[in-house]
N, C-alpha and C positions, 0 to 999 in steps of 0.2 A: 479500749478498742476491742471489738469482737475478733474471734479467730478468723484467719484467712481461709478461703476455700482452696486456693492453690498458692504455693510458694515455689518460685524458681530460684535456684542458687547456681552461681557460676559467673562468668564475665557478662555484665550487662552494659551494652553500649546505649546510652540513654538519648543521645542527641539533645540533651539539656545542658546548656552552657553552665548552669550553676553546679552541675554534678555530672560531668561527661561519662564517668564510669562508676558502676556500682557492683556489689557482689551478690545482691539478691533483690527480689521484688515480690510483693504479695498482691493477691487478687481476691476480690469479693464482689459478687453480683456483676461480673463482667468488667469491672473497673479496677484500676490500679489503686491500692490503698496505702502502699508503702514502698519506698525505694531506698536502699542504703547498703550498709555492710551486713554480713550474715548475722552479726550480733544484734543489729538493729531490728532485724526481721524475726529473730528467734522467738520473741514473746508472742508473735502472732500465729505460731504453729500450735494448733489444737489437736485433739484426738482424731478429728475427721478431716484435717487438712491434708491435701495431696501435695507431697513434696517432690519436686522434679529437679534433679541435679543434671545440668547440661554438660558436665564433664569438660572436655577440651574445646567445646564449642563456644558460641557467642550468641546471646539473645539481644535483639534490638527491635525498634518499632517496625511494624509491617510496612512493606514498600508501598509507595503511592504512585500510580500511573496517572499523571496529570493530563495526558492527551492520548486517550485510548478510544477504541471502538468496539467494546465487548458485545454489544447487541448485534453489530454487523459481523464481527469475527465469529460469533456463535454460528452464523450461517456459512460464512466463508470457509470455516474449517470443519464443517459437518460432512456427512457422507453424501450430501446432495451436490456439493461443489468440489471438484478435484483440485487438490493443492499442487500446483506446478511452480511454486515460488523457487527462486534460486537456492534458498536454504533447504529445499526438499529435493529438487532435481537440477543439476548443473549442466548436464550434457544436452545440447539442443536436439539431437536425434531422439533422446529419451522423452523430451518435452513433446515433440511432434507425435511420438508413439502413444503418449498418454492422451493426447487430444483424439487421435484416431480410435484408440481403445474405448474412450468414454462415449464417443459418438455411437460406436457399434453396440455398446452395452445399454445405452439409454434410448435408442430408437424405439418408438417414434416420439418419445416424450421430450427429448431435448437434452443437450449436454451443456454443462456450465463448468468453467474452469477458471482458476484465479492464480495469477502470479507471473504472467508472461513478461520477460525482461531481457531485451536484446543487449543491454549493456553488461549484464552479469551472466547471460547465457549466449555469448557471441556465436554466430552461425545459425541463428534462427531464421527461417524464411520470412519474407515480408508477408504479414497476414492480410493480404488483399481480399476484397470481396470475392473475386473469382477463386482464390485459394480456399477460402472458407466454404464457398458453395460446392467446390469440388470434393471436399471432405464430407460435408453434410448437405447433400442436395435436397433431402426431403424432410429433415427435422431441424428444429432450431439449434443453433450453436452460438454460444456467447463466451468469449474469453476476456477476462478482466486483466488489464495491465497491472504489474506488481505495485505500481504507485497508487492504484485505486482511482486515478484521475482519467483513465481512458479505457474504452472497451472496444472490442472487435466483434461484429455480429454478422451472421449470414442473412440471406434474403428471406428465409423462412422465419427467422426470429423477428425481422422487421415486420413481416406480414402479421404475425401473431400479436405484435405490440402496436399494430395500427400505424406504423411509421411509413410515410410516403415522401416523395419529393416536396410535397406541399406542407409537410409537418413543420410548424415554426420551432425555432430554437428556444429551449427553456431559458429563463433568466440566468445569466452567468454560465451558460453551457452551450454546446452546439453539436450538431450532427455533421459529419464530414460529407462533402458533396464533390462529385467529379465536375469536369469542365462543362458537362451538359446539364448540371443541376440535379443529377440523380444521386441518391444516397450511395456513399462509397463503403459503407460497412464499418464506420468508426463513430464513436461517441466520446465526447470529452466533458468531464466534470459531472458533479453529482446529479444535477437535474436531468441529464441525458443518460448517465450510466446506470443509476439505481433502478429505474423502471424496467430495465432489461433483465433484472434478476428476479422479477416476479414469479417466473415459473419454477424457481429454485426454493421458494419459501412456502411452506405449508403451515398454517396456524397450529394444526394438531401435532406437528412434529417439533415446534419451536421450544416448548418447555425442556425437552431432553437436550436440545442444542444449547440452551442457556445453562443448564446444569453442568454440561460438559465444559462450557467456557469458564464457569466459575472454578471448576476443578483445575483447569489449566492455569488460571491466574494464581490460585493458591499454591500450586506446585512451584511457581516462580517466586513465592514469598510475598505476593501482593494481597493486600487486604482492602484497598480502596482504589477505585478506578473511575475515571471520567468516561462519559459517552459523549463524544464530540460531534456527533451527527444524529442527534435524537429526533426521531419521528414520533409525534404523539400517538400515531396508530399503534406503536408498540407498547404504549402505556398500560393498557389493560392486561396484556400478556405478562408484562413484568410484574405488575401488581399482584397477579394471581400467584406468582412465585415468591412474593415478598418474604414470607417466613422461611423459605428454603435458600435464600441468597446467602452465600458465604463470602461475598465481596460487597463492600459499601459502594454504591453508585452515585455519582454526581453528574447530572445530565445537562447538556447544552443543546437546546432546540435549534434546528436549522432555520435560519432566517428565510422567510417565505415571501412569495410574490405579493401576498395580501398585507405584509408588514404587520401581522397580528398574531398573538398567541392567547389562548384561553387560560394559560397558567399565570401564576403570580410569582415574583422572584422569591426563591427560598422555600417554596412549598414542598411538603414532604416531611421526612423524619431523618434520623441519623443513618439509616440504612439506605434510603432512596430519596434523593432530594434534587429538585430542578433548580439550577442556580444561574444559568447563562444562556446566551444566544451566540451561535456560531456564524461567522461570516467569512468570506473569502476575498482576497485581492487577486491572487493568481493561482497557478496550478502546481505542476511538478517539474523539477529540473530535468528529470529523465525523459520527458516528452517535449520539452522546449517551450512550455507556456508559463514561464515565470517572468516577472517584469524586472529587467536588468538595466543598469546604466552602461554595461559593457557587453561585448559580443561573445557568443559561443565560438569555439574554435572550429576550424575545418579539419576534421579527423575522421577516420573510419568509424569511430564511436558515434559521433554526432550524426553521420550519414545513416548508420544502421538504425539509429533511433528515430529517423525521419525528421531530424531537426535541420533547418536551413542554416548552413554555415554562415557566420557573420551576423546572424540574427541576435537581437537583444531580447528575444522572447516577447511576451505580451501580458497584459492584465486581462482578467476575465470580467472585471467589473469596472465601470467608470468611476471617477471621483464623485460625480453627481449621484450615482446609484448607491455608493457607500455612504455618502452624506444622508441620503434618504433612509437607509436602513438603520444607521447608528442613531439618528435623531428620532426614529420611531420607537426605539427600545431603551436607550440610555436614560431619557427623562423619566421612564417608568420604573427605574431602579435596577435594571438588568445589568449584569456583568457581560461585556462583549469579549469574545475570543476570536481573533482574526488570523486565518491562515495566510501567511505571506512568506515567500522564499526570496524573491528578488529585491535588491536594494532600492531600485526605483519604486517598487511597490511599497516598501517600508516608508519612503518619503510620503507617499500618498496617504497611507492609513494614519501616519502620525499627524499629518495636516488635519485629517478628518477628526481624529481623537481630540486634538488640541482645541479646535473650534467648538466641538460638541461640549467639551468640558468648560470652556469659557461661558457657554450659554447655560449649562447645567452643572455647576460645580458640585463635586461630591468628594469629601476628604478621603474616603477609603473605597475607591471604585475598583481597584485591581484589574483594570483593563489589560488585556493580554494580546501578545503577538505569538503566533504559533510557528515553530520550525526555524525561521529566520536564518537560513543557510548563508546568505550573502550580505547580511546586515553589517554595516561599517561601524567602527568605534564611535565616531561622532554621533551616529544615529542612536547607538545604545545610550550615550550620554543624554541625548535629547529625550529618549524614552524614559530614562530614570528620572529626569527632572519633572516629567509629566506624571510620574507615579505609575507608569506602564511597565508591566512585567513580561518576561519572555519565557516560553517553554521551548527548550532546545533539543533538537533531534540529533544528538551527538553520535548516535549509533550509525548514522550514515557514513561516518569516517571508517568504521570497521568494515563495512560492506562495499561502499562505493569510493573510498578515499582515493585510490589510484586512478579510477575512472574520472573523478572530479578534476584531478590535476592534469593527467595526461590526455584525457579524452574530451573534456568539456570546456575547462576554463583556464588552464595553464597554472604554473606554480604561484604567481603573484596573487591571483584571486583564489585559486583552489586551496592553497595551504591554510588560508584563514577561514575556511568554511566552518560554520557553526562555532563562532568565537565566544565560547563560554567564559574564558578567562577575562576578556574585555567586559563582558556583561557583569560579572561579579565585581570587577574592579570599580564599577560605577556605584556600588552599593546596592544594586538591584538583587532582589531575591528571585532566583530562577528555579525552574524544574528541568529535569531530564525525562525524556519519554521515548517510546518505541513506535508510536503510531501504528499499532498492530491492526491488521495482519501484515502491514508492509514489512516490518521486521518482527521476529518473535518477541514475546514479553521476556526481557532479560535485564532486569534492573541491575544485577551485579555486573553485567558486561557494560552497561551504561556508565557505572561508576569507574570501572577500569579504563574505558575508552576516554572518558573525560579527564582522567589523571595521566594518561599516556599519549593519546592522540596518535596511536599507531595504526597505519593503513595495512591492508592485506599483504603488501610487499615487505612490510617491516619498517618502512620509513616513517618518521615522525612528521606530522603535518602541523606547522605553526606551534612550536613548543611554547611560545609565549602565551598561547591560549589554553594551556593545561590548567586544570583545577587541582587543588590539593585533594587528597582522599576525603578529608573531613568536609570540604566544601561540596564535593560530589555526593557524599552521603546525605547532607542536608537537602540537596536538590532532588533526592529520591525519597525523602521522608518529610521533614517538617516544613520545608519551603514549598514543596509540592502540595502539601496539605493546606498551607496558607493560600496558595493560588486558588484552591478549591473551596475556600471559606470554611474549612473544617479543622484548622489547626488548634481550635479550642478543645477538640475532643479526641484527636488522633495526631500522629506524626512524631511523637516523642514519648519516652517512658517517664511520665510524670504523674503524680498523685491526682486522681480525679478523671484522668483520661481513660478511654476504653483500652482494655488489654488486648490490643491488636498487635501481634508480635510475630517475628520470624526468628527461628533458631538456625544459625549457620554453623558450618563445620569449623570455622575459625573467625577471629576478629579481623575484619577487612582493614583495620588500621595497622595490623601487625604483619601482614603478608606483603610481599612486593606488589605494587599496583597492577603489574601485568598478570598477576595470578588471581586477582579478585574475581574475575569472570569464571574461574574454575572452582570457586567455593561451592559447597553443596548446601542446598536448602534442606535441612533435616526435618523441620516441622513448621507449620504456620498455624497461628491461633487468631480467632476472631472473637473479641469480647471474652477472652479466656477459654474459649472452646476450641479444641483442636480440629482444624478443618483440612489439614494435610499432614 
């Protein structure tokens, strides 16, 4: 064998069951060519080989974000949209000051802000149309809820977007209206929310936004990320930057009203590939539009979020609409990924998937359910039997855990939120995700939260739903790659796979689970090239 271009020595966490730990690995032409003890790799060290000793650190496969929104987050975290998420600003008065300041700074072009969250920023005013118009009477103002499933907009923004009382609701979305039928300044779900952001996106500025997004992902140790709301209009922009991408992208096109895409399943290459179609059953638990079999509590939290106490939420799509969408794409070979939070919604989409698979059987479909906060153990068993896999938003426990139990659903329902343990117990291969920009990209925290289930107050929610650290690592690497149909080329440190790697300050298997989130990402490599 020829000499390696790069050799790493130190603790190697491979996520390969045949050889979980190694002492060295060798790379040539962007691929891993050897993994083993230092003595095994020594013959591959030539005069031009770069040798890197990671010391007391740990090298492992680059993290995989199986449910991301990098193309949207590139805009949301750009200088064109102000970040008012609770992770950035906690005090409600500071949030309002940021809104007022951005309106003043951007007049007359319009102010756009993202991250409004009355549950994690208690004390925020109700963002009524009159309140929004009072702050920005002459220029457009759009504030996106932290969930991404709702937006608040003033009258000038409505006017510029051509919205009137006669504007029809988009499929699976809606504009809020008052008792007289006039727009009330709210929009729910992607079809109504995304068009409001048009004034914040400029094609000439987008390349720099995407480069900055790739850098953010690399800093978190991520080397592969899905785009779960892909709009084909972004395709040419992303293709232009293909050679500059430092994160592999797997895209899921948004199911559209025409039930058609010009793409074919799997088109692209190992850097940029279109693999799926994204659909929705319901919305966000934080705004009350998820389809539940049980009611929301009557608490100050539910009332501040505008949720009707005792409501069981709602679905945004009917069973018939979901049947139509799935049966338009599944027979053509597409993987489907369905956003669903409420347990009643899970029943609906599993019925849809089951009947669609009976008509169009496929042995390796990897149909997905996204987030699944309220999914029940028997539903997970049913999903596993159908070959359906879940991507679990376990980081919600870290941010909203106490609100889920005390404010929204009570201990019986809330403590079992995001039941990763029950999912893995069925034999299902799951992934963990952050749904950015809802929460920051923090795969190490995902692993920690999955293993501890500690809420902000310090209490443990549903200890029976904890994962082992090893299970959580798999859910952030090889099993996430499997969900994205790329486990053959990434996700573990094995011969023949790309050298997509992250160097951590310690081995996450060696430190207490609650400290994993505090590990440092020292370096990130894509195909053997250092990108952070």
